[in-house]
Gaussian input, Z-matrix of N, CA and C with variables (Angstrom, degrees):
# hf/3-21g

backbone

0 1
 N
 C     1     B1
 C     2     B2     1     A1
 N     3     B3     2     A2     1     D1
 C     4     B4     3     A3     2     D2
 C     5     B5     4     A4     3     D3
 N     6     B6     5     A5     4     D4
 C     7     B7     6     A6     5     D5
 C     8     B8     7     A7     6     D6
 N     9     B9     8     A8     7     D7
 C    10    B10     9     A9     8     D8
 C    11    B11    10    A10     9     D9
 N    12    B12    11    A11    10    D10
 C    13    B13    12    A12    11    D11
 C    14    B14    13    A13    12    D12
 N    15    B15    14    A14    13    D13
 C    16    B16    15    A15    14    D14
 C    17    B17    16    A16    15    D15
 N    18    B18    17    A17    16    D16
 C    19    B19    18    A18    17    D17
 C    20    B20    19    A19    18    D18
 N    21    B21    20    A20    19    D19
 C    22    B22    21    A21    20    D20
 C    23    B23    22    A22    21    D21
 N    24    B24    23    A23    22    D22
 C    25    B25    24    A24    23    D23
 C    26    B26    25    A25    24    D24
 N    27    B27    26    A26    25    D25
 C    28    B28    27    A27    26    D26
 C    29    B29    28    A28    27    D27
 N    30    B30    29    A29    28    D28
 C    31    B31    30    A30    29    D29
 C    32    B32    31    A31    30    D30
 N    33    B33    32    A32    31    D31
 C    34    B34    33    A33    32    D32
 C    35    B35    34    A34    33    D33
 N    36    B36    35    A35    34    D34
 C    37    B37    36    A36    35    D35
 C    38    B38    37    A37    36    D36
 N    39    B39    38    A38    37    D37
 C    40    B40    39    A39    38    D38
 C    41    B41    40    A40    39    D39
 N    42    B42    41    A41    40    D40
 C    43    B43    42    A42    41    D41
 C    44    B44    43    A43    42    D42
 N    45    B45    44    A44    43    D43
 C    46    B46    45    A45    44    D44
 C    47    B47    46    A46    45    D45
 N    48    B48    47    A47    46    D46
 C    49    B49    48    A48    47    D47
 C    50    B50    49    A49    48    D48
 N    51    B51    50    A50    49    D49
 C    52    B52    51    A51    50    D50
 C    53    B53    52    A52    51    D51
 N    54    B54    53    A53    52    D52
 C    55    B55    54    A54    53    D53
 C    56    B56    55    A55    54    D54
 N    57    B57    56    A56    55    D55
 C    58    B58    57    A57    56    D56
 C    59    B59    58    A58    57    D57
 N    60    B60    59    A59    58    D58
 C    61    B61    60    A60    59    D59
 C    62    B62    61    A61    60    D60
 N    63    B63    62    A62    61    D61
 C    64    B64    63    A63    62    D62
 C    65    B65    64    A64    63    D63
 N    66    B66    65    A65    64    D64
 C    67    B67    66    A66    65    D65
 C    68    B68    67    A67    66    D66
 N    69    B69    68    A68    67    D67
 C    70    B70    69    A69    68    D68
 C    71    B71    70    A70    69    D69
 N    72    B72    71    A71    70    D70
 C    73    B73    72    A72    71    D71
 C    74    B74    73    A73    72    D72
 N    75    B75    74    A74    73    D73
 C    76    B76    75    A75    74    D74
 C    77    B77    76    A76    75    D75
 N    78    B78    77    A77    76    D76
 C    79    B79    78    A78    77    D77
 C    80    B80    79    A79    78    D78
 N    81    B81    80    A80    79    D79
 C    82    B82    81    A81    80    D80
 C    83    B83    82    A82    81    D81
 N    84    B84    83    A83    82    D82
 C    85    B85    84    A84    83    D83
 C    86    B86    85    A85    84    D84
 N    87    B87    86    A86    85    D85
 C    88    B88    87    A87    86    D86
 C    89    B89    88    A88    87    D87
 N    90    B90    89    A89    88    D88
 C    91    B91    90    A90    89    D89
 C    92    B92    91    A91    90    D90
 N    93    B93    92    A92    91    D91
 C    94    B94    93    A93    92    D92
 C    95    B95    94    A94    93    D93
 N    96    B96    95    A95    94    D94
 C    97    B97    96    A96    95    D95
 C    98    B98    97    A97    96    D96
 N    99    B99    98    A98    97    D97
 C   100   B100    99    A99    98    D98
 C   101   B101   100   A100    99    D99
 N   102   B102   101   A101   100   D100
 C   103   B103   102   A102   101   D101
 C   104   B104   103   A103   102   D102
 N   105   B105   104   A104   103   D103
 C   106   B106   105   A105   104   D104
 C   107   B107   106   A106   105   D105
 N   108   B108   107   A107   106   D106
 C   109   B109   108   A108   107   D107
 C   110   B110   109   A109   108   D108
 N   111   B111   110   A110   109   D109
 C   112   B112   111   A111   110   D110
 C   113   B113   112   A112   111   D111
 N   114   B114   113   A113   112   D112
 C   115   B115   114   A114   113   D113
 C   116   B116   115   A115   114   D114
 N   117   B117   116   A116   115   D115
 C   118   B118   117   A117   116   D116
 C   119   B119   118   A118   117   D117
 N   120   B120   119   A119   118   D118
 C   121   B121   120   A120   119   D119
 C   122   B122   121   A121   120   D120
 N   123   B123   122   A122   121   D121
 C   124   B124   123   A123   122   D122
 C   125   B125   124   A124   123   D123
 N   126   B126   125   A125   124   D124
 C   127   B127   126   A126   125   D125
 C   128   B128   127   A127   126   D126
 N   129   B129   128   A128   127   D127
 C   130   B130   129   A129   128   D128
 C   131   B131   130   A130   129   D129
 N   132   B132   131   A131   130   D130
 C   133   B133   132   A132   131   D131
 C   134   B134   133   A133   132   D132
 N   135   B135   134   A134   133   D133
 C   136   B136   135   A135   134   D134
 C   137   B137   136   A136   135   D135
 N   138   B138   137   A137   136   D136
 C   139   B139   138   A138   137   D137
 C   140   B140   139   A139   138   D138
 N   141   B141   140   A140   139   D139
 C   142   B142   141   A141   140   D140
 C   143   B143   142   A142   141   D141
 N   144   B144   143   A143   142   D142
 C   145   B145   144   A144   143   D143
 C   146   B146   145   A145   144   D144
 N   147   B147   146   A146   145   D145
 C   148   B148   147   A147   146   D146
 C   149   B149   148   A148   147   D147
 N   150   B150   149   A149   148   D148
 C   151   B151   150   A150   149   D149
 C   152   B152   151   A151   150   D150
 N   153   B153   152   A152   151   D151
 C   154   B154   153   A153   152   D152
 C   155   B155   154   A154   153   D153
 N   156   B156   155   A155   154   D154
 C   157   B157   156   A156   155   D155
 C   158   B158   157   A157   156   D156
 N   159   B159   158   A158   157   D157
 C   160   B160   159   A159   158   D158
 C   161   B161   160   A160   159   D159
 N   162   B162   161   A161   160   D160
 C   163   B163   162   A162   161   D161
 C   164   B164   163   A163   162   D162
 N   165   B165   164   A164   163   D163
 C   166   B166   165   A165   164   D164
 C   167   B167   166   A166   165   D165
 N   168   B168   167   A167   166   D166
 C   169   B169   168   A168   167   D167
 C   170   B170   169   A169   168   D168
 N   171   B171   170   A170   169   D169
 C   172   B172   171   A171   170   D170
 C   173   B173   172   A172   171   D171
 N   174   B174   173   A173   172   D172
 C   175   B175   174   A174   173   D173
 C   176   B176   175   A175   174   D174
 N   177   B177   176   A176   175   D175
 C   178   B178   177   A177   176   D176
 C   179   B179   178   A178   177   D177

   B1=1.4504
   B2=1.5443
   B3=1.3195
   B4=1.4465
   B5=1.5609
   B6=1.3029
   B7=1.4685
   B8=1.5308
   B9=1.3285
   B10=1.4619
   B11=1.5335
   B12=1.3098
   B13=1.4652
   B14=1.5321
   B15=1.3335
   B16=1.4709
   B17=1.5241
   B18=1.3121
   B19=1.4748
   B20=1.5419
   B21=1.3290
   B22=1.4684
   B23=1.5294
   B24=1.3078
   B25=1.4721
   B26=1.5147
   B27=1.3119
   B28=1.4660
   B29=1.5309
   B30=1.3299
   B31=1.4527
   B32=1.5291
   B33=1.3497
   B34=1.4548
   B35=1.5292
   B36=1.3265
   B37=1.4795
   B38=1.5117
   B39=1.3455
   B40=1.4672
   B41=1.5102
   B42=1.3343
   B43=1.4600
   B44=1.5186
   B45=1.3292
   B46=1.4445
   B47=1.5349
   B48=1.3098
   B49=1.4754
   B50=1.5360
   B51=1.3395
   B52=1.4557
   B53=1.5225
   B54=1.3306
   B55=1.4824
   B56=1.5296
   B57=1.3141
   B58=1.4635
   B59=1.5259
   B60=1.3353
   B61=1.4768
   B62=1.5010
   B63=1.3099
   B64=1.4768
   B65=1.5210
   B66=1.3592
   B67=1.4463
   B68=1.5203
   B69=1.3373
   B70=1.4781
   B71=1.5221
   B72=1.3302
   B73=1.4787
   B74=1.4948
   B75=1.3295
   B76=1.4502
   B77=1.5124
   B78=1.3143
   B79=1.4703
   B80=1.5272
   B81=1.3278
   B82=1.4472
   B83=1.5294
   B84=1.3213
   B85=1.4546
   B86=1.5310
   B87=1.2886
   B88=1.4641
   B89=1.5087
   B90=1.3323
   B91=1.4622
   B92=1.5345
   B93=1.2748
   B94=1.4674
   B95=1.5152
   B96=1.3229
   B97=1.4504
   B98=1.5355
   B99=1.3385
   B100=1.4438
   B101=1.5275
   B102=1.3359
   B103=1.4682
   B104=1.5283
   B105=1.2815
   B106=1.4704
   B107=1.5273
   B108=1.3358
   B109=1.4438
   B110=1.5208
   B111=1.3126
   B112=1.4602
   B113=1.5376
   B114=1.3285
   B115=1.4607
   B116=1.5140
   B117=1.3310
   B118=1.4728
   B119=1.5389
   B120=1.3088
   B121=1.4777
   B122=1.5250
   B123=1.3217
   B124=1.4580
   B125=1.5158
   B126=1.3339
   B127=1.4400
   B128=1.5180
   B129=1.3268
   B130=1.4467
   B131=1.5273
   B132=1.3285
   B133=1.4737
   B134=1.5061
   B135=1.3326
   B136=1.4554
   B137=1.5189
   B138=1.3077
   B139=1.4652
   B140=1.5217
   B141=1.3155
   B142=1.4728
   B143=1.5154
   B144=1.3267
   B145=1.4657
   B146=1.5358
   B147=1.2921
   B148=1.4908
   B149=1.5073
   B150=1.3290
   B151=1.4797
   B152=1.5134
   B153=1.3416
   B154=1.4664
   B155=1.5312
   B156=1.3167
   B157=1.4577
   B158=1.5010
   B159=1.3437
   B160=1.4664
   B161=1.5208
   B162=1.3596
   B163=1.4493
   B164=1.5083
   B165=1.3064
   B166=1.4565
   B167=1.5356
   B168=1.3304
   B169=1.4575
   B170=1.5252
   B171=1.3196
   B172=1.4685
   B173=1.5133
   B174=1.3341
   B175=1.4789
   B176=1.5157
   B177=1.3211
   B178=1.4543
   B179=1.4883
   A1=106.75
   A2=114.21
   A3=120.27
   A4=109.18
   A5=115.03
   A6=120.10
   A7=113.53
   A8=116.81
   A9=120.28
   A10=113.28
   A11=118.07
   A12=121.39
   A13=110.41
   A14=114.76
   A15=120.14
   A16=109.91
   A17=116.24
   A18=118.73
   A19=109.37
   A20=116.38
   A21=118.45
   A22=110.47
   A23=115.47
   A24=123.77
   A25=107.57
   A26=116.79
   A27=122.36
   A28=110.48
   A29=116.48
   A30=121.34
   A31=112.23
   A32=117.07
   A33=120.35
   A34=111.99
   A35=116.50
   A36=120.04
   A37=114.48
   A38=116.73
   A39=120.35
   A40=114.30
   A41=118.62
   A42=121.89
   A43=111.44
   A44=116.52
   A45=121.10
   A46=109.10
   A47=115.36
   A48=120.54
   A49=108.44
   A50=118.12
   A51=119.34
   A52=112.47
   A53=116.72
   A54=121.35
   A55=107.63
   A56=118.59
   A57=121.85
   A58=114.27
   A59=117.74
   A60=119.55
   A61=111.37
   A62=117.53
   A63=122.17
   A64=110.31
   A65=116.73
   A66=121.83
   A67=112.27
   A68=116.21
   A69=120.06
   A70=110.99
   A71=117.84
   A72=120.98
   A73=112.81
   A74=119.42
   A75=121.29
   A76=115.20
   A77=117.00
   A78=120.43
   A79=111.32
   A80=116.69
   A81=122.24
   A82=109.58
   A83=115.30
   A84=120.87
   A85=108.03
   A86=117.83
   A87=121.91
   A88=109.95
   A89=113.73
   A90=120.27
   A91=108.40
   A92=116.09
   A93=122.70
   A94=109.32
   A95=116.30
   A96=122.89
   A97=111.93
   A98=116.61
   A99=120.48
   A100=115.26
   A101=117.84
   A102=118.48
   A103=109.62
   A104=114.86
   A105=121.74
   A106=109.50
   A107=117.27
   A108=122.28
   A109=108.94
   A110=116.19
   A111=123.26
   A112=109.52
   A113=116.05
   A114=121.67
   A115=107.76
   A116=116.47
   A117=120.46
   A118=111.11
   A119=115.98
   A120=119.98
   A121=112.50
   A122=118.29
   A123=121.27
   A124=111.94
   A125=117.36
   A126=121.96
   A127=112.11
   A128=116.78
   A129=121.12
   A130=111.31
   A131=115.83
   A132=119.68
   A133=110.89
   A134=117.53
   A135=121.78
   A136=112.43
   A137=117.88
   A138=123.27
   A139=112.47
   A140=118.01
   A141=122.31
   A142=113.60
   A143=117.75
   A144=119.56
   A145=112.79
   A146=116.84
   A147=121.28
   A148=110.51
   A149=116.31
   A150=120.50
   A151=109.38
   A152=117.13
   A153=120.15
   A154=110.86
   A155=117.18
   A156=120.95
   A157=114.20
   A158=115.92
   A159=124.72
   A160=112.18
   A161=115.84
   A162=120.51
   A163=109.57
   A164=116.68
   A165=122.09
   A166=107.55
   A167=116.75
   A168=119.30
   A169=113.56
   A170=118.08
   A171=119.45
   A172=112.36
   A173=116.92
   A174=122.57
   A175=111.92
   A176=117.59
   A177=119.88
   A178=109.11
   D1=127.86
   D2=-178.32
   D3=-78.78
   D4=157.96
   D5=-178.42
   D6=-62.77
   D7=-27.67
   D8=-177.05
   D9=-86.11
   D10=-3.35
   D11=179.81
   D12=-77.60
   D13=148.13
   D14=176.60
   D15=-69.92
   D16=150.83
   D17=179.37
   D18=-67.89
   D19=148.88
   D20=-179.90
   D21=-64.23
   D22=151.71
   D23=178.14
   D24=-119.56
   D25=133.24
   D26=-179.29
   D27=-65.21
   D28=125.75
   D29=-179.85
   D30=-71.69
   D31=-16.49
   D32=-178.20
   D33=-93.31
   D34=-53.23
   D35=-175.73
   D36=-103.05
   D37=-14.89
   D38=179.40
   D39=84.55
   D40=3.74
   D41=178.74
   D42=-71.81
   D43=142.48
   D44=178.83
   D45=-96.83
   D46=148.36
   D47=179.70
   D48=-73.58
   D49=128.67
   D50=178.37
   D51=-68.24
   D52=-30.43
   D53=179.24
   D54=-135.65
   D55=106.41
   D56=-177.83
   D57=-54.27
   D58=-36.41
   D59=178.51
   D60=-65.60
   D61=-40.47
   D62=179.29
   D63=-67.96
   D64=-37.51
   D65=179.68
   D66=-57.96
   D67=-35.87
   D68=179.30
   D69=-63.03
   D70=-22.01
   D71=179.66
   D72=-93.03
   D73=-28.36
   D74=-172.13
   D75=-113.93
   D76=-21.55
   D77=-179.23
   D78=-90.00
   D79=164.67
   D80=178.56
   D81=-106.73
   D82=131.83
   D83=-179.82
   D84=-110.51
   D85=136.30
   D86=178.35
   D87=-143.88
   D88=176.30
   D89=178.02
   D90=-124.59
   D91=124.73
   D92=177.84
   D93=-130.85
   D94=125.18
   D95=-179.15
   D96=52.60
   D97=38.86
   D98=175.37
   D99=81.66
   D100=4.56
   D101=179.74
   D102=-123.21
   D103=151.49
   D104=179.61
   D105=-78.42
   D106=130.55
   D107=177.41
   D108=-126.90
   D109=145.56
   D110=178.94
   D111=-115.07
   D112=144.65
   D113=175.09
   D114=-127.64
   D115=127.45
   D116=-176.65
   D117=-64.22
   D118=166.14
   D119=-178.36
   D120=-62.11
   D121=-37.46
   D122=179.16
   D123=-65.11
   D124=-49.00
   D125=178.13
   D126=-66.35
   D127=-34.49
   D128=177.78
   D129=-62.19
   D130=-43.81
   D131=178.13
   D132=-65.82
   D133=-40.50
   D134=-178.16
   D135=-65.49
   D136=-33.93
   D137=-174.56
   D138=-114.63
   D139=27.67
   D140=-174.74
   D141=-56.79
   D142=-47.30
   D143=-178.40
   D144=-63.53
   D145=-35.66
   D146=177.43
   D147=-68.30
   D148=-40.37
   D149=179.79
   D150=-66.74
   D151=-46.03
   D152=-180.00
   D153=-64.30
   D154=-33.81
   D155=177.42
   D156=-77.38
   D157=0.02
   D158=-179.66
   D159=56.62
   D160=33.57
   D161=173.99
   D162=-73.38
   D163=141.77
   D164=176.81
   D165=-60.09
   D166=141.96
   D167=-178.34
   D168=-62.65
   D169=-16.17
   D170=174.05
   D171=-63.10
   D172=-25.33
   D173=179.71
   D174=-77.61
   D175=-24.25
   D176=-177.64
   D177=-122.47

Protein backbone atom coordinates (compact mmCIF):
# COMPACT_ATOMS: atom_id res chain seq x y z
CA UNK A 1 0.00 0.00 0.00
CA UNK A 2 1.49 3.31 -1.05
CA UNK A 3 1.64 6.26 1.33
CA UNK A 4 -0.77 8.29 -0.80
CA UNK A 5 -3.54 5.66 -0.72
CA UNK A 6 -6.60 6.16 1.46
CA UNK A 7 -6.85 3.95 4.54
CA UNK A 8 -9.02 0.85 4.13
CA UNK A 9 -12.65 1.05 5.23
CA UNK A 10 -14.43 -1.94 6.76
CA UNK A 11 -17.06 -3.31 4.37
CA UNK A 12 -19.13 -4.54 7.33
CA UNK A 13 -19.20 -1.71 9.88
CA UNK A 14 -17.81 1.19 7.82
CA UNK A 15 -14.96 1.95 10.23
CA UNK A 16 -11.75 3.37 8.76
CA UNK A 17 -8.34 2.06 9.70
CA UNK A 18 -6.47 4.57 11.91
CA UNK A 19 -3.14 3.36 10.51
CA UNK A 20 -3.16 1.78 7.03
CA UNK A 21 0.14 -0.04 7.63
CA UNK A 22 -1.23 -1.65 10.81
CA UNK A 23 -4.49 -2.56 9.04
CA UNK A 24 -2.53 -4.74 6.62
CA UNK A 25 -1.47 -6.84 9.63
CA UNK A 26 -4.76 -7.07 11.52
CA UNK A 27 -7.59 -6.60 9.00
CA UNK A 28 -8.93 -9.18 6.53
CA UNK A 29 -8.78 -8.48 2.80
CA UNK A 30 -11.01 -10.29 0.34
CA UNK A 31 -12.43 -10.06 -3.14
CA UNK A 32 -16.16 -9.85 -3.77
CA UNK A 33 -17.67 -9.36 -7.21
CA UNK A 34 -14.26 -8.43 -8.60
CA UNK A 35 -13.48 -5.70 -6.08
CA UNK A 36 -11.20 -5.65 -3.07
CA UNK A 37 -13.00 -5.44 0.29
CA UNK A 38 -11.54 -5.00 3.77
CA UNK A 39 -12.99 -6.22 7.08
CA UNK A 40 -11.73 -4.75 10.37
CA UNK A 41 -10.27 -6.95 13.08
CA UNK A 42 -13.41 -6.69 15.26
CA UNK A 43 -15.79 -7.70 12.46
CA UNK A 44 -13.35 -10.38 11.31
CA UNK A 45 -13.41 -12.01 14.74
CA UNK A 46 -17.20 -11.74 14.94
CA UNK A 47 -17.76 -13.38 11.53
CA UNK A 48 -14.76 -15.74 11.44
CA UNK A 49 -16.72 -18.92 10.66
CA UNK A 50 -18.55 -17.25 7.78
CA UNK A 51 -15.30 -15.89 6.36
CA UNK A 52 -13.58 -19.29 6.63
CA UNK A 53 -16.60 -20.92 5.00
CA UNK A 54 -16.25 -18.42 2.13
CA UNK A 55 -19.85 -17.30 2.57
CA UNK A 56 -20.75 -14.13 0.75
CA UNK A 57 -20.84 -11.19 3.18
CA UNK A 58 -24.53 -10.71 2.32
CA UNK A 59 -25.17 -13.86 4.41
CA UNK A 60 -23.50 -12.43 7.51
